[in-house]
DOFI-797520 format. One line per 8 residues: number of its first residue (from 1); their letters; for each residue x, y, z of C-alpha. Coordinates in Angstrom, 2 decimals, m for minus. Each point is the difference from the previous one (the first is absolute). Example, Ala and Ser with C-alpha at 12.3 -4.5 7.8 and 13.67 -1.06 7.14 Angstrom:
<atoms>
1 = AS = 12.30 m4.50 7.80; 1.37 3.44 m0.66 .
</atoms>
This chain:
<atoms>
1 = MLKEERFE = 36.25 m33.38 70.06; 2.61 2.45 m1.26; m1.03 1.79 m3.17; 3.16 m1.00 m1.86; m0.11 m3.63 1.09; m1.82 m2.74 m1.83; m0.92 m3.43 1.32; m0.50 m2.64 m2.66 .
9 = MNKIKDSV = m0.73 m3.69 m0.03; 0.46 m1.20 m3.56; m2.53 m2.28 m1.63; 2.88 m2.44 m0.54; m0.25 m2.23 3.05; 3.74 m0.45 0.48; 0.91 3.70 0.02; m0.67 2.86 2.43 .
17 = KREIVINA = 1.36 3.54 m0.13; 0.34 3.22 1.97; 0.97 3.44 m1.31; 0.86 3.46 1.32; 1.35 3.26 m1.40; 3.07 1.55 1.65; 0.81 3.67 m0.52; 3.75 m0.52 m0.49 .
25 = TLKEVWDA = 2.45 m0.47 m2.84; 0.27 m3.30 m1.85; 3.59 m0.44 1.23; m1.03 0.58 3.63; m2.78 m2.56 m0.20; 2.12 m2.57 m1.87; 2.73 0.28 2.63; m2.60 m0.21 2.77 .
33 = LTQPEHLN = m1.11 m3.37 m1.36; 3.35 m1.53 m0.93; 2.74 1.28 2.35; 0.32 m1.42 3.54; 0.77 3.32 1.70; m3.09 1.55 m1.61; m2.25 m3.01 0.64; 0.87 0.27 3.69 .
41 = RWYTKNAE = m1.33 3.58 0.04; m3.59 m1.00 m0.72; m0.44 m3.77 m0.29; 2.49 m2.39 1.54; 1.65 m0.53 3.36; 2.81 m1.64 m1.93; 0.56 m0.47 m3.73; 2.70 m2.05 m1.73 .
49 = IDFRIGGR = m0.22 0.73 m3.70; 2.20 m1.30 m2.84; m1.84 1.96 m2.66; 0.79 m1.86 m3.23; m1.69 m2.76 m1.96; 0.66 m3.15 1.98; 0.83 2.00 3.14; m1.70 m0.63 3.33 .
57 = GYMNHGWG = m2.33 2.42 1.73; m0.71 m0.52 3.70; m2.24 2.43 1.89; m1.12 m0.06 3.63; m3.13 2.17 0.11; m0.62 m0.20 3.74; m3.06 m1.53 1.69; 1.48 m3.43 m0.75 .
65 = ATTDGVFT = m0.28 0.39 m3.79; 2.87 m0.59 m2.44; 0.59 m0.26 m3.74; 2.75 m2.19 m1.42; 0.41 m0.47 m3.73; 2.01 0.36 m3.20; m0.17 2.85 m2.50; m1.08 m1.48 m3.34 .
73 = EIDAMKRF = m0.67 3.19 m2.00; 1.35 3.55 0.17; m0.90 2.83 m2.36; 1.75 3.03 1.48; m2.32 2.76 1.26; m3.04 m1.93 m1.27; m0.49 m3.46 1.46; 1.54 m2.83 1.98 .
81 = VIQSMDGD = m1.15 m3.46 0.97; 0.93 m2.06 3.05; m0.92 m3.66 0.28; m0.17 m1.97 3.24; 2.74 m2.54 0.64; m2.39 m2.86 m0.84; m1.02 1.79 m3.21; m3.71 m0.05 0.79 .
89 = FTTITTLE = m0.62 3.61 1.04; 0.89 2.98 m2.19; m0.02 3.70 0.86; m0.02 2.44 m2.91; 0.80 3.65 0.73; m0.70 2.52 m2.76; 0.72 3.74 m0.10; m1.67 2.50 m2.33 .
97 = EVENGVKV = 0.46 3.76 m0.14; m3.36 1.76 0.21; m1.09 3.63 0.21; 0.37 0.32 3.77; 2.92 m2.32 0.67; 0.78 m3.70 m0.40; m2.62 m2.75 0.07; 1.28 m3.06 1.84 .
105 = SIEYQASY = m1.78 m3.29 m0.70; 0.70 m3.15 2.01; m1.56 m3.17 m1.39; 0.08 m3.47 1.52; m0.30 m3.14 m2.10; m0.13 m3.61 1.18; m1.59 m3.25 m1.10; m1.88 m0.25 3.29 .
113 = LGEMSQAI = m1.38 3.56 0.25; m3.25 m1.10 m1.61; m0.47 m2.49 2.83; 0.93 2.50 2.72; m2.86 1.34 2.10; m1.22 3.54 m0.61; 0.90 0.88 3.60; 3.66 m0.96 m0.53 .
121 = KENMLFGT = 0.16 1.91 m3.28; m1.50 3.08 1.63; 2.45 m0.25 2.89; 2.96 m0.32 m2.38; m1.06 2.95 m2.14; m0.86 2.14 3.00; 3.50 m0.61 1.37; 1.53 0.95 m3.34 .
129 = GQFLENLK = m2.13 3.13 m0.07; 1.12 0.98 3.50; 3.66 m0.17 m1.00; m0.65 1.87 m3.26; m1.69 2.75 2.00; 3.13 0.21 2.12; 2.11 0.27 m3.18; m2.23 2.92 m1.01 .
137 = SVYETGED = 0.23 1.58 3.46; 3.80 m0.31 0.28; 0.68 1.42 m3.47; m2.65 2.72 0.05; 0.07 1.19 3.63; 3.06 m1.63 1.57; m2.13 m1.85 2.60; 0.46 m3.73 0.61 .
145 = IRAKLWTG = m3.43 m1.23 1.19; 0.89 m3.65 0.69; m0.41 0.54 3.75; m3.69 0.77 m0.68; m0.67 m3.15 m2.00; m1.46 m3.20 1.45; m0.33 1.22 3.58; m3.39 m1.40 0.98 .
153 = WIGITHTT = m2.20 m3.02 m0.69; m2.93 m1.85 1.54; 0.77 m3.59 m1.00; m2.12 m0.72 m3.07; 0.50 m1.27 m3.52; m2.37 1.87 m2.32; m0.71 0.82 m3.63; m1.95 2.62 m1.93 .
161 = NEGAAGTK = m3.73 m0.72 0.09; m1.07 m0.87 m3.53; m2.81 2.08 m1.44; m0.37 2.37 2.95; 1.99 2.23 2.33; 1.85 m1.46 2.95; 2.58 m2.67 0.69; m0.95 m3.59 0.76 .
169 = VLKVKEGS = 1.53 m1.82 2.95; 1.39 m3.40 m1.03; 1.80 m1.08 3.19; 0.27 1.28 3.55; 3.20 m0.84 1.83; m0.59 m1.86 3.25; 0.79 2.20 3.01; 0.07 3.19 m2.09 .
177 = VAAAAGIE = m1.71 3.28 0.84; m2.43 m0.71 m2.87; m0.99 m3.28 1.64; m0.44 1.78 3.33; m2.22 2.59 m1.70; m2.28 m2.71 m1.39; 0.92 0.31 m3.68; m0.81 m3.15 m1.98 .
185 = PEDIIKEV = 0.91 m1.42 m3.42; m2.43 1.21 m2.70; m0.54 3.32 1.82; 0.27 2.98 m2.34; 1.68 3.06 1.52; m1.77 3.05 m1.40; 1.35 2.81 2.20; 2.74 0.75 2.52 .
193 = DREEITGY = m0.95 2.86 2.33; m2.67 0.99 m2.56; 2.58 0.22 m2.80; m1.18 m2.02 m2.99; 1.99 m3.08 m0.98; m0.03 m0.65 m3.74; 2.22 m3.10 m0.07; 3.18 m1.68 1.17 .
201 = ESFERVLN = 2.34 2.94 m0.47; m2.46 2.49 1.44; m0.25 m2.00 3.24; 3.78 m0.35 0.33; 0.55 3.72 m0.53; m2.72 1.09 2.42; 1.12 m2.45 2.68; 3.64 1.03 m0.31 .
209 = KKAVNQTV = m0.93 3.60 0.83; m1.20 m1.16 3.42; 2.28 m0.14 3.04; 1.00 m3.31 1.52; m2.22 m0.72 3.03; m2.69 2.36 m1.32; m3.54 m1.40 m0.05; m1.85 0.38 m3.29 .
217 = TLTIERKS = m3.63 m0.59 m0.92; m0.51 m2.40 m2.90; m3.27 0.00 m1.89; m0.56 m3.60 m1.06; m2.48 m1.59 m2.37; m0.73 m3.56 1.14; m2.44 m1.71 m2.35; m2.87 2.52 m0.09 .
225 = EKLQLSCL = 0.81 1.59 3.35; 2.08 3.12 0.64; 2.07 0.02 3.19; 2.44 2.33 1.70; 2.92 m1.60 1.82; 2.68 1.65 2.11; 3.46 m1.32 m0.84; 3.44 0.79 1.38 .
233 = VDAYPVPY = 2.80 0.75 m2.47; 2.96 m2.29 0.69; 3.64 0.51 m1.01; 0.94 m1.52 m3.35; 1.39 m3.46 0.87; 3.16 0.18 m2.14; 2.36 2.86 0.95; 1.93 1.89 m2.65 .
</atoms>
């Protein structure tokens, strides 16, 4: 994980948050988050933003994901809030000047987050983290890294293994490369090509460094047995 990035799941069940520090000016970061032409540089394929209280914000992020909501709060250069069209999902973006740049915090609140599975929460926050890392990359180095995100997968739903290292397989998609490799629900993936897996995000990052059609060796813990399985890396099923 990047040194200046912090992953947090609040104790409040209906709130989750991700943060990162960007070495840029407050004005640059504020514009990056609120102006369509700047959002398109690092985040969206298309953004339609009426940035005022009561205005609509529509963002197509790519990979089949979109955000559509209404701005309910704006505190210039500090904070803004967008609420989904049905009013049940709220995204709070907060900016704070710190010693080495601007800390960006994105928090999600919803009545149903407490009932959402850990795997879905981890997936949502990992995706947010990926885009925030691209914001950092674009504004610190000029490189847009979206082409390197979500390139490979093996066809599993998984979640951080509680109380120990690894990520726990919850579901294996029928016909996937994971199914062909013999991966089963309840397996705990401990290593990929001898690189330790500490949890959900660790697995996603390690896997995404592998080339599509490359074969990797997964070290699996199945009950009390340790296995090594060869698994092909497939192309991510949803194109950008």
